[in-house]
PLY file of the C-alpha trace (Angstrom):
ply
format ascii 1.0
element vertex 614
property float x
property float y
property float z
element edge 613
property int vertex1
property int vertex2
end_header
10.49 -19.44 -24.08
8.92 -16.59 -22.07
5.43 -17.64 -20.94
3.75 -14.28 -21.66
4.84 -14.45 -25.32
2.82 -17.63 -25.88
-0.59 -16.26 -24.89
-1.49 -14.27 -28.03
-3.32 -15.25 -31.19
-0.02 -16.42 -32.63
2.80 -17.80 -30.51
5.39 -15.00 -30.55
7.57 -17.24 -28.37
8.47 -19.19 -31.53
10.42 -16.20 -32.85
12.12 -15.74 -29.49
13.14 -19.40 -29.47
14.37 -19.19 -33.07
16.59 -16.18 -32.34
17.87 -17.68 -29.09
18.76 -20.93 -30.83
20.60 -19.03 -33.58
22.68 -17.12 -31.03
23.57 -20.17 -28.95
24.59 -22.11 -32.08
26.98 -19.31 -33.00
28.44 -19.27 -29.49
28.96 -23.03 -29.62
31.24 -22.55 -32.64
33.69 -20.70 -30.39
35.53 -23.15 -28.12
36.74 -22.15 -24.65
35.93 -18.98 -22.69
34.20 -16.00 -24.29
33.91 -12.25 -23.79
31.05 -10.50 -25.59
31.49 -6.96 -26.90
28.07 -5.42 -27.54
26.91 -2.79 -29.97
25.10 -0.65 -27.36
21.96 -0.49 -29.53
21.70 -4.30 -29.39
22.34 -5.12 -25.74
18.75 -4.28 -24.70
16.95 -5.98 -27.61
19.05 -9.16 -27.34
18.10 -9.22 -23.65
14.55 -9.91 -24.87
15.60 -13.23 -26.41
18.09 -14.60 -23.90
19.27 -14.16 -20.30
22.76 -13.69 -18.89
22.38 -17.01 -17.04
21.96 -18.83 -20.34
24.98 -17.06 -21.83
27.06 -18.07 -18.81
26.08 -21.70 -19.40
27.72 -21.32 -22.82
31.03 -20.17 -21.34
30.45 -16.40 -21.60
32.51 -14.95 -18.75
32.32 -11.21 -19.45
30.31 -8.66 -21.41
31.34 -5.11 -22.35
29.84 -2.26 -24.40
31.66 -1.16 -27.54
32.80 2.42 -26.98
35.42 4.62 -28.63
38.71 4.95 -26.74
37.75 2.18 -24.32
39.62 -1.12 -24.40
38.57 -3.34 -21.48
40.90 -5.86 -19.91
39.91 -9.17 -21.48
41.37 -12.51 -20.36
39.00 -14.79 -22.28
40.17 -16.85 -25.26
37.38 -15.67 -27.61
36.46 -12.03 -28.13
33.07 -11.82 -29.85
31.72 -8.56 -31.28
27.92 -8.57 -31.70
27.10 -5.58 -33.89
24.87 -4.06 -36.52
26.66 -3.42 -39.84
27.93 0.10 -39.10
31.13 1.63 -40.52
31.94 3.71 -37.39
31.68 0.51 -35.31
34.13 -1.21 -37.66
36.68 1.52 -36.91
36.26 0.97 -33.15
36.49 -2.82 -33.53
39.69 -2.43 -35.57
41.21 -0.34 -32.77
40.20 -3.02 -30.25
41.74 -5.82 -32.27
44.99 -3.90 -32.83
45.17 -3.07 -29.12
44.50 -6.62 -27.93
46.91 -8.13 -30.50
49.59 -5.77 -29.19
49.01 -7.15 -25.67
49.22 -10.73 -26.98
52.62 -10.37 -28.66
54.54 -11.76 -25.70
51.95 -14.42 -24.85
52.01 -18.06 -25.90
48.22 -18.16 -26.29
46.59 -15.67 -28.65
42.98 -14.47 -28.64
40.48 -15.41 -31.35
38.22 -12.67 -32.71
34.71 -13.15 -34.06
32.18 -10.69 -35.47
28.47 -11.58 -35.40
26.62 -9.19 -37.71
22.94 -8.54 -36.84
20.95 -9.43 -38.86
23.20 -9.71 -41.94
26.84 -9.20 -42.88
27.87 -6.20 -44.94
30.39 -6.05 -47.78
31.07 -2.39 -46.98
31.89 -3.28 -43.37
34.12 -6.15 -44.44
35.96 -3.84 -46.83
36.47 -1.33 -43.99
37.95 -4.11 -41.83
40.28 -5.02 -44.71
41.40 -1.41 -45.05
42.06 -1.32 -41.30
44.17 -4.47 -41.57
42.12 -6.68 -39.25
39.82 -8.64 -41.57
42.16 -11.63 -41.53
42.20 -11.64 -37.73
38.52 -12.46 -37.27
35.84 -14.89 -38.34
32.60 -13.43 -39.68
29.14 -14.82 -38.87
25.53 -13.68 -39.28
23.22 -13.59 -36.27
19.91 -13.77 -38.14
17.67 -11.95 -35.69
15.47 -9.54 -37.61
12.69 -9.18 -35.02
12.72 -8.82 -31.26
9.67 -10.03 -29.27
8.29 -7.24 -27.07
4.98 -8.84 -26.12
2.45 -11.46 -27.17
1.16 -9.15 -29.93
4.14 -6.88 -30.52
7.40 -7.25 -32.45
10.06 -4.68 -33.31
13.11 -4.68 -35.55
14.59 -1.92 -33.36
15.95 -0.11 -36.39
15.99 3.43 -35.04
16.94 5.09 -38.31
14.65 3.32 -40.79
12.54 6.43 -41.41
15.60 8.67 -41.77
17.26 6.26 -44.20
14.14 6.11 -46.35
12.81 9.66 -46.26
16.03 11.66 -45.92
18.83 9.55 -47.37
16.84 7.65 -50.04
18.48 4.45 -48.79
16.10 1.49 -49.32
18.23 -1.04 -47.40
15.75 -1.20 -44.52
12.97 -2.23 -46.94
15.00 -5.29 -47.87
15.36 -6.02 -44.13
11.60 -5.56 -43.60
10.91 -8.00 -46.42
13.36 -10.55 -45.01
11.59 -10.15 -41.67
8.21 -10.84 -43.28
9.62 -13.94 -44.96
10.84 -15.17 -41.54
7.35 -14.57 -40.11
5.76 -16.52 -42.97
8.26 -19.34 -42.54
7.15 -19.68 -38.91
3.42 -18.94 -39.22
2.54 -19.78 -42.81
2.04 -17.75 -45.97
-0.24 -14.74 -45.42
-3.08 -14.99 -47.99
-4.04 -11.29 -48.27
-1.84 -8.20 -48.34
-2.91 -4.55 -48.21
-0.77 -1.47 -47.86
-0.39 2.25 -48.30
2.66 4.27 -49.30
5.76 3.99 -51.45
7.67 1.92 -48.88
4.74 -0.49 -48.60
4.66 -0.90 -52.39
8.40 -1.64 -52.53
8.12 -4.24 -49.76
5.19 -5.90 -51.54
7.22 -6.13 -54.76
10.20 -7.59 -52.87
7.91 -10.09 -51.13
6.69 -11.39 -54.48
10.26 -11.75 -55.70
11.45 -13.53 -52.54
8.44 -15.85 -52.52
9.30 -16.99 -56.05
12.89 -17.60 -54.92
11.61 -19.67 -51.98
9.45 -21.73 -54.33
12.49 -22.52 -56.47
14.49 -23.72 -53.44
11.72 -26.05 -52.28
11.94 -25.01 -48.62
9.56 -27.58 -47.10
9.02 -25.74 -43.82
8.09 -22.54 -45.64
5.38 -24.23 -47.68
4.09 -26.71 -45.10
2.83 -24.23 -42.50
-0.88 -23.67 -41.96
-1.59 -19.94 -42.36
-2.01 -18.53 -38.86
-2.19 -14.91 -40.10
-5.06 -13.98 -42.42
-4.06 -10.53 -43.61
-0.96 -8.31 -43.74
-1.36 -4.52 -43.60
1.76 -2.53 -44.55
1.78 1.11 -43.43
4.46 3.53 -44.58
5.08 6.04 -41.77
5.21 8.82 -44.38
1.49 8.25 -45.02
0.71 9.41 -41.47
3.32 11.81 -40.09
0.89 13.69 -37.89
0.16 10.90 -35.40
3.67 10.71 -33.83
3.56 14.49 -33.27
0.48 14.25 -31.03
0.95 13.52 -27.32
0.01 9.98 -26.32
-2.46 9.95 -23.43
-2.69 6.25 -22.65
-0.93 4.92 -19.54
1.85 3.21 -21.49
2.08 6.04 -24.01
2.52 8.66 -21.29
5.20 6.60 -19.55
7.07 6.52 -22.86
6.56 10.26 -23.44
7.66 11.31 -19.95
10.18 8.66 -18.85
10.98 6.62 -21.94
10.44 2.90 -22.48
13.37 0.98 -23.93
13.10 -2.73 -24.65
10.04 -3.03 -22.36
11.91 -1.34 -19.49
11.35 2.12 -17.99
13.42 3.92 -15.36
11.98 5.96 -12.50
13.40 7.79 -9.45
14.35 4.99 -7.04
13.49 6.94 -3.89
9.80 7.01 -4.86
9.47 3.23 -4.53
9.24 1.21 -1.34
11.39 -1.92 -1.41
9.27 -5.03 -1.02
10.41 -8.17 0.73
12.23 -10.66 -1.49
12.11 -8.18 -4.38
15.41 -7.86 -6.25
16.39 -4.22 -6.42
17.32 -3.17 -9.95
18.97 0.24 -9.60
20.95 2.24 -12.13
22.31 5.63 -10.98
19.49 6.08 -8.43
16.95 4.86 -10.96
14.62 1.92 -10.50
14.03 -0.21 -13.59
10.53 -1.57 -14.09
9.75 -4.18 -16.75
6.52 -3.34 -18.55
4.91 -6.20 -20.45
1.90 -8.51 -20.23
3.62 -10.84 -17.74
2.49 -8.14 -15.28
-1.28 -8.74 -15.21
-2.09 -5.35 -13.72
-0.04 -3.53 -16.36
-1.73 -5.62 -19.07
-5.07 -4.38 -17.71
-4.21 -0.65 -17.63
-1.56 -0.12 -20.32
-4.04 0.77 -23.08
-6.43 2.83 -20.96
-6.58 6.62 -21.07
-4.58 7.89 -18.12
-7.70 9.42 -16.55
-9.19 5.91 -16.33
-6.18 4.35 -14.60
-6.97 5.70 -11.14
-10.39 4.02 -11.15
-8.83 0.65 -12.00
-6.13 0.95 -9.33
-8.71 1.95 -6.72
-10.93 -1.00 -7.61
-7.94 -3.34 -7.49
-6.92 -2.04 -4.05
-10.41 -2.68 -2.67
-10.42 -6.19 -4.13
-7.05 -7.06 -2.58
-8.12 -5.60 0.76
-11.29 -7.72 0.70
-9.29 -10.86 -0.09
-7.05 -10.24 2.93
-10.07 -9.79 5.17
-10.18 -13.22 6.85
-13.03 -13.31 9.36
-12.90 -15.26 12.65
-14.70 -18.57 12.45
-13.74 -19.30 8.85
-13.79 -23.02 8.05
-10.59 -25.03 7.62
-11.37 -25.32 3.91
-11.72 -21.53 3.58
-8.49 -20.92 5.52
-6.68 -23.46 3.34
-7.93 -21.70 0.22
-6.71 -18.35 1.59
-3.24 -19.75 2.34
-3.00 -21.10 -1.21
-3.93 -17.69 -2.62
-1.51 -15.79 -0.38
1.53 -15.76 -2.74
-0.63 -14.45 -5.58
-2.17 -11.83 -3.29
1.28 -10.66 -2.19
2.37 -10.33 -5.81
-0.83 -8.44 -6.68
-0.22 -6.09 -3.76
3.39 -5.52 -4.90
2.31 -4.73 -8.48
-0.43 -2.42 -7.22
2.14 -0.46 -5.18
4.44 -0.19 -8.21
1.78 1.08 -10.60
0.26 3.41 -8.03
3.70 5.01 -7.66
4.21 5.20 -11.43
0.75 6.76 -11.86
1.61 9.37 -9.21
4.89 10.18 -10.98
3.08 10.55 -14.30
0.39 12.73 -12.71
3.02 15.05 -11.23
4.14 15.85 -14.77
0.75 15.90 -16.50
-0.68 18.30 -13.89
1.91 20.98 -14.69
0.79 24.07 -16.58
3.57 23.43 -19.11
2.10 20.02 -20.04
-1.55 21.13 -19.97
-0.95 24.31 -21.99
1.01 22.39 -24.62
-1.72 19.73 -24.82
-4.42 22.37 -25.26
-2.52 23.96 -28.16
-1.99 20.53 -29.75
-5.69 19.80 -29.65
-6.56 23.20 -31.08
-4.13 22.64 -33.95
-5.54 19.17 -34.62
-9.02 20.73 -34.71
-7.89 23.31 -37.29
-7.81 26.31 -34.93
-5.21 29.04 -35.68
-3.12 26.81 -37.91
-2.49 29.33 -40.71
-0.56 32.01 -38.80
2.33 32.38 -36.38
1.08 30.82 -33.16
1.75 32.94 -30.06
2.32 29.85 -27.90
5.00 28.43 -30.21
6.58 31.89 -30.52
6.64 32.13 -26.72
8.24 28.67 -26.40
11.02 29.77 -28.74
11.54 33.00 -26.78
11.82 30.99 -23.54
14.26 28.61 -25.27
12.30 25.55 -24.28
13.85 22.25 -25.44
14.19 22.47 -29.22
12.61 19.06 -29.82
9.44 20.21 -28.02
9.26 23.37 -30.12
9.83 21.46 -33.36
7.17 18.92 -32.43
4.52 21.64 -32.08
5.75 23.39 -35.21
5.59 20.19 -37.28
2.13 19.48 -35.90
0.95 22.93 -37.01
2.49 22.45 -40.45
0.90 19.02 -40.92
-2.51 20.11 -39.59
-2.50 23.09 -41.98
-1.17 21.03 -44.93
1.89 23.28 -44.88
2.60 26.80 -43.64
2.44 30.07 -45.55
5.93 30.94 -46.77
6.23 34.05 -44.59
5.06 32.10 -41.51
7.55 29.31 -42.19
10.40 31.78 -42.73
9.51 33.60 -39.50
9.66 30.39 -37.47
12.95 29.33 -39.05
14.52 32.73 -38.41
13.38 32.79 -34.77
14.64 29.25 -34.12
18.07 29.92 -35.62
18.45 33.15 -33.64
17.35 31.52 -30.38
19.07 28.13 -30.63
21.96 28.83 -33.00
22.64 28.55 -36.72
24.07 25.05 -36.25
20.44 23.86 -36.34
19.90 24.94 -39.94
20.51 21.33 -41.02
17.71 20.14 -38.74
15.23 22.55 -40.32
16.36 21.50 -43.78
15.94 17.82 -42.87
12.43 18.39 -41.53
11.46 19.98 -44.84
13.01 17.17 -46.87
11.07 14.44 -45.03
7.76 16.35 -45.17
7.36 17.19 -41.49
7.79 20.91 -42.19
6.71 22.38 -45.51
5.29 25.32 -47.40
1.54 25.42 -47.88
0.12 23.25 -50.63
-2.75 24.15 -52.93
-4.63 21.05 -51.74
-5.64 20.60 -48.08
-5.40 16.84 -47.42
-5.62 17.06 -43.62
-8.82 19.13 -43.77
-10.40 16.54 -46.07
-9.19 13.62 -43.95
-10.34 15.23 -40.71
-13.91 15.25 -41.98
-14.11 12.05 -44.03
-12.02 9.93 -41.62
-13.47 11.54 -38.47
-9.97 12.28 -37.19
-11.17 14.58 -34.41
-13.89 13.06 -32.26
-15.33 14.43 -29.03
-15.82 11.00 -27.45
-16.91 12.39 -24.10
-15.81 9.34 -22.13
-12.15 8.62 -21.48
-13.01 5.96 -18.90
-15.30 3.93 -21.20
-14.37 5.10 -24.71
-16.35 4.31 -27.82
-13.79 5.42 -30.40
-10.03 5.06 -30.96
-9.67 8.84 -30.59
-9.46 8.32 -26.80
-5.74 7.52 -27.14
-5.09 11.24 -27.81
-8.26 12.55 -26.06
-9.51 13.94 -29.36
-7.54 12.72 -32.35
-7.86 9.32 -34.06
-4.61 8.11 -35.68
-4.88 8.00 -39.48
-2.94 4.72 -39.51
-5.46 3.00 -37.24
-8.44 4.46 -39.12
-6.97 2.72 -42.18
-6.89 -0.57 -40.26
-10.41 0.02 -38.95
-11.84 0.54 -42.45
-9.90 -2.45 -43.77
-11.68 -4.87 -41.42
-15.16 -3.53 -42.13
-17.35 -5.28 -44.73
-16.14 -4.20 -48.15
-12.78 -3.11 -46.77
-10.99 -0.28 -48.56
-13.36 -0.39 -51.53
-15.60 1.95 -49.53
-12.89 4.61 -49.04
-11.18 4.79 -52.45
-11.59 8.58 -52.61
-9.99 9.02 -49.19
-7.10 6.69 -50.03
-6.37 8.94 -53.01
-5.85 11.89 -50.66
-3.12 10.06 -48.73
0.38 10.01 -50.25
1.74 7.00 -52.11
0.22 4.02 -53.91
-2.44 1.71 -52.47
-1.81 -2.04 -52.41
-4.43 -4.78 -52.52
-2.95 -8.18 -53.30
-2.95 -11.85 -52.45
-0.47 -14.68 -52.07
-1.25 -18.20 -53.20
-1.35 -20.82 -50.45
0.11 -24.18 -51.58
-2.44 -26.81 -52.56
-3.49 -29.03 -49.68
-2.89 -26.51 -46.91
-6.02 -25.29 -45.14
-6.10 -21.79 -43.78
-6.37 -21.04 -40.10
-10.06 -20.73 -39.39
-11.16 -23.03 -42.19
-12.73 -26.43 -41.62
-10.04 -28.93 -40.72
-7.46 -26.32 -39.76
-5.45 -27.56 -36.77
-4.66 -23.99 -35.77
-8.31 -22.92 -35.65
-9.19 -25.89 -33.46
-6.52 -24.84 -30.99
-7.60 -21.21 -31.06
-11.22 -22.15 -30.59
-12.58 -19.25 -32.64
-12.57 -17.83 -36.14
-11.43 -14.28 -35.40
-9.31 -12.95 -38.25
-5.67 -12.33 -37.40
-4.19 -9.24 -39.06
-0.50 -8.37 -38.92
-0.02 -4.59 -39.09
3.55 -3.72 -40.07
4.62 -0.09 -39.59
7.56 0.83 -41.84
9.27 3.79 -40.15
8.04 3.29 -36.59
4.84 3.28 -34.54
3.71 4.68 -31.21
2.27 2.95 -28.15
-0.92 4.98 -28.69
-1.38 3.40 -32.12
-0.88 -0.06 -30.61
-3.45 0.73 -27.90
-5.92 1.90 -30.55
-5.48 -1.37 -32.48
-6.00 -3.37 -29.28
-9.17 -1.34 -28.67
-10.45 -2.41 -32.10
-9.62 -6.04 -31.27
-11.98 -5.80 -28.30
-14.94 -4.76 -30.48
-16.94 -7.97 -30.90
-18.63 -6.87 -34.11
-15.26 -6.64 -35.91
-14.18 -10.18 -34.93
-10.50 -9.40 -35.48
-7.21 -9.66 -33.62
-4.25 -7.44 -34.47
-0.58 -8.33 -34.16
1.79 -5.37 -34.54
5.28 -5.34 -36.02
7.37 -2.23 -36.54
10.81 -1.07 -37.52
10.97 0.82 -34.19
8.76 1.86 -31.28
8.72 5.67 -31.27
7.22 8.77 -29.74
7.26 12.29 -31.16
10.54 13.23 -29.49
12.50 10.10 -30.39
11.10 10.24 -33.94
12.21 13.84 -34.47
15.63 13.27 -32.94
16.49 10.75 -35.65
16.26 13.49 -38.31
17.74 16.30 -36.21
21.27 17.22 -37.19
23.64 19.97 -36.07
26.54 21.53 -37.88
29.87 21.86 -36.14
29.81 25.45 -34.73
33.41 25.91 -35.92
32.28 25.40 -39.51
30.03 28.46 -39.20
32.86 30.82 -38.29
0 1
1 2
2 3
3 4
4 5
5 6
6 7
7 8
8 9
9 10
10 11
11 12
12 13
13 14
14 15
15 16
16 17
17 18
18 19
19 20
20 21
21 22
22 23
23 24
24 25
25 26
26 27
27 28
28 29
29 30
30 31
31 32
32 33
33 34
34 35
35 36
36 37
37 38
38 39
39 40
40 41
41 42
42 43
43 44
44 45
45 46
46 47
47 48
48 49
49 50
50 51
51 52
52 53
53 54
54 55
55 56
56 57
57 58
58 59
59 60
60 61
61 62
62 63
63 64
64 65
65 66
66 67
67 68
68 69
69 70
70 71
71 72
72 73
73 74
74 75
75 76
76 77
77 78
78 79
79 80
80 81
81 82
82 83
83 84
84 85
85 86
86 87
87 88
88 89
89 90
90 91
91 92
92 93
93 94
94 95
95 96
96 97
97 98
98 99
99 100
100 101
101 102
102 103
103 104
104 105
105 106
106 107
107 108
108 109
109 110
110 111
111 112
112 113
113 114
114 115
115 116
116 117
117 118
118 119
119 120
120 121
121 122
122 123
123 124
124 125
125 126
126 127
127 128
128 129
129 130
130 131
131 132
132 133
133 134
134 135
135 136
136 137
137 138
138 139
139 140
140 141
141 142
142 143
143 144
144 145
145 146
146 147
147 148
148 149
149 150
150 151
151 152
152 153
153 154
154 155
155 156
156 157
157 158
158 159
159 160
160 161
161 162
162 163
163 164
164 165
165 166
166 167
167 168
168 169
169 170
170 171
171 172
172 173
173 174
174 175
175 176
176 177
177 178
178 179
179 180
180 181
181 182
182 183
183 184
184 185
185 186
186 187
187 188
188 189
189 190
190 191
191 192
192 193
193 194
194 195
195 196
196 197
197 198
198 199
199 200
200 201
201 202
202 203
203 204
204 205
205 206
206 207
207 208
208 209
209 210
210 211
211 212
212 213
213 214
214 215
215 216
216 217
217 218
218 219
219 220
220 221
221 222
222 223
223 224
224 225
225 226
226 227
227 228
228 229
229 230
230 231
231 232
232 233
233 234
234 235
235 236
236 237
237 238
238 239
239 240
240 241
241 242
242 243
243 244
244 245
245 246
246 247
247 248
248 249
249 250
250 251
251 252
252 253
253 254
254 255
255 256
256 257
257 258
258 259
259 260
260 261
261 262
262 263
263 264
264 265
265 266
266 267
267 268
268 269
269 270
270 271
271 272
272 273
273 274
274 275
275 276
276 277
277 278
278 279
279 280
280 281
281 282
282 283
283 284
284 285
285 286
286 287
287 288
288 289
289 290
290 291
291 292
292 293
293 294
294 295
295 296
296 297
297 298
298 299
299 300
300 301
301 302
302 303
303 304
304 305
305 306
306 307
307 308
308 309
309 310
310 311
311 312
312 313
313 314
314 315
315 316
316 317
317 318
318 319
319 320
320 321
321 322
322 323
323 324
324 325
325 326
326 327
327 328
328 329
329 330
330 331
331 332
332 333
333 334
334 335
335 336
336 337
337 338
338 339
339 340
340 341
341 342
342 343
343 344
344 345
345 346
346 347
347 348
348 349
349 350
350 351
351 352
352 353
353 354
354 355
355 356
356 357
357 358
358 359
359 360
360 361
361 362
362 363
363 364
364 365
365 366
366 367
367 368
368 369
369 370
370 371
371 372
372 373
373 374
374 375
375 376
376 377
377 378
378 379
379 380
380 381
381 382
382 383
383 384
384 385
385 386
386 387
387 388
388 389
389 390
390 391
391 392
392 393
393 394
394 395
395 396
396 397
397 398
398 399
399 400
400 401
401 402
402 403
403 404
404 405
405 406
406 407
407 408
408 409
409 410
410 411
411 412
412 413
413 414
414 415
415 416
416 417
417 418
418 419
419 420
420 421
421 422
422 423
423 424
424 425
425 426
426 427
427 428
428 429
429 430
430 431
431 432
432 433
433 434
434 435
435 436
436 437
437 438
438 439
439 440
440 441
441 442
442 443
443 444
444 445
445 446
446 447
447 448
448 449
449 450
450 451
451 452
452 453
453 454
454 455
455 456
456 457
457 458
458 459
459 460
460 461
461 462
462 463
463 464
464 465
465 466
466 467
467 468
468 469
469 470
470 471
471 472
472 473
473 474
474 475
475 476
476 477
477 478
478 479
479 480
480 481
481 482
482 483
483 484
484 485
485 486
486 487
487 488
488 489
489 490
490 491
491 492
492 493
493 494
494 495
495 496
496 497
497 498
498 499
499 500
500 501
501 502
502 503
503 504
504 505
505 506
506 507
507 508
508 509
509 510
510 511
511 512
512 513
513 514
514 515
515 516
516 517
517 518
518 519
519 520
520 521
521 522
522 523
523 524
524 525
525 526
526 527
527 528
528 529
529 530
530 531
531 532
532 533
533 534
534 535
535 536
536 537
537 538
538 539
539 540
540 541
541 542
542 543
543 544
544 545
545 546
546 547
547 548
548 549
549 550
550 551
551 552
552 553
553 554
554 555
555 556
556 557
557 558
558 559
559 560
560 561
561 562
562 563
563 564
564 565
565 566
566 567
567 568
568 569
569 570
570 571
571 572
572 573
573 574
574 575
575 576
576 577
577 578
578 579
579 580
580 581
581 582
582 583
583 584
584 585
585 586
586 587
587 588
588 589
589 590
590 591
591 592
592 593
593 594
594 595
595 596
596 597
597 598
598 599
599 600
600 601
601 602
602 603
603 604
604 605
605 606
606 607
607 608
608 609
609 610
610 611
611 612
612 613
């Protein structure tokens, strides 16, 4: 169990240990040597629950990615495919099995094939394997790992296409997976007494939760109903309720790293030549890139991750002075003082190493944020969020199209304008679409159609929900202090995420009863419900609760579950609220996927084959 996962309000390490145990039990079923074939989307997330060393202890000798037209040389007795239920992957696996079986024809010993579906098996996939003639060659298992632990207050299903499946394809499968995930959480941490939510997806999940809870009651699962409730409240947020937040640039330290370099499974890659190699530091290089793990096990990162980037320099400078002072051993120090210094030396060296790393990262981020391209784009974003020039063709966006800047950047600004204006006038929308197709090619017509279908790009509505929300929810706030902020709007330097405003109002006295009119402006139904805790179980925080005695306080624990993805800026804003003493609340975040504006848009972008347009 990773130590940093155990330090939050609930012990996230329990879920890591559960998933690890499930995987190792499956591996134990396969006697002799093993080669693992990974679905590339799973290799990183599974790395959060186990290490290669542990896999080696269970006779795993080799690991390979699953790729089309690539059949590695495998000598191991067991070939294990660890995959999500995906039909294209089944075709590749079938080719692998046929190819390896062909090699084995003249051998006395044959290979055994196993497929571990994550998190659940699929009848469609099994039928595809049957049609390919390989179903009888392999054993099928389920690797029940719905959630991956990212930090002591952060969990992700790493389902990249949940929003696309829901909003574009009308496929509710991911909602079933979300509900199963919530049942796993309640099995580990107790039934959650109160449930609130907003949006159609949230309503569906709530209905499924009620159904699954009744099924659990009929099975008499003792563990499920014998857990003290460690979570007081569940907040379900459908991403479709707040599409504007992912379009805005994140301006926190962690958010900017994700925007500019990308963070995948708590790891970011930077130019290796910018970093000095420290003594005894293992060099993790990939194609001249240095990989840096970013989580709360790094105390300095934990301190600066949620700060506005303009505040990071002050913290690093203060830290540097502190370390320098600690190294300043004066002549004539007593033996006791020298002994204390020697004991602190390893920690000081580690602090110095981390300071060097984050100073370099901050410099790399600053190089990009100081460019006119970044600053001009940010200024336009903030004008659009403030309602300036949202109802006409924007010269800046028009210029970006003319310069053929990356399409995803253009679309992000365009969607932001559409959402901030509650839709674009028809002639403005048609102008943008025409210019984009002429500049980037008609193969992108599907992308524009998809953006309209999911609500990111649309014609102007008669109602103006964003205008109403901006005033009543105080979505644009001139805080004035990015170093010592007083409002969650600091995460975007102006704009407060709608999703986090919902959470903020929920924890105030009276909760959502005070904002019923505003909730009506947002799309989808509103949920306010409760779940019955079995008789005899005390809630966390109540008199006699073992959990509350361990925690030592009565702060409410609220699980915020984003269905369709959430950004690091939203997580930082929730952590900011947790630090406000008057609220007396701690947030734990779960999501279908960690996203930023670019990665979010790319999931719904689609291109036609140019040949089909001829």
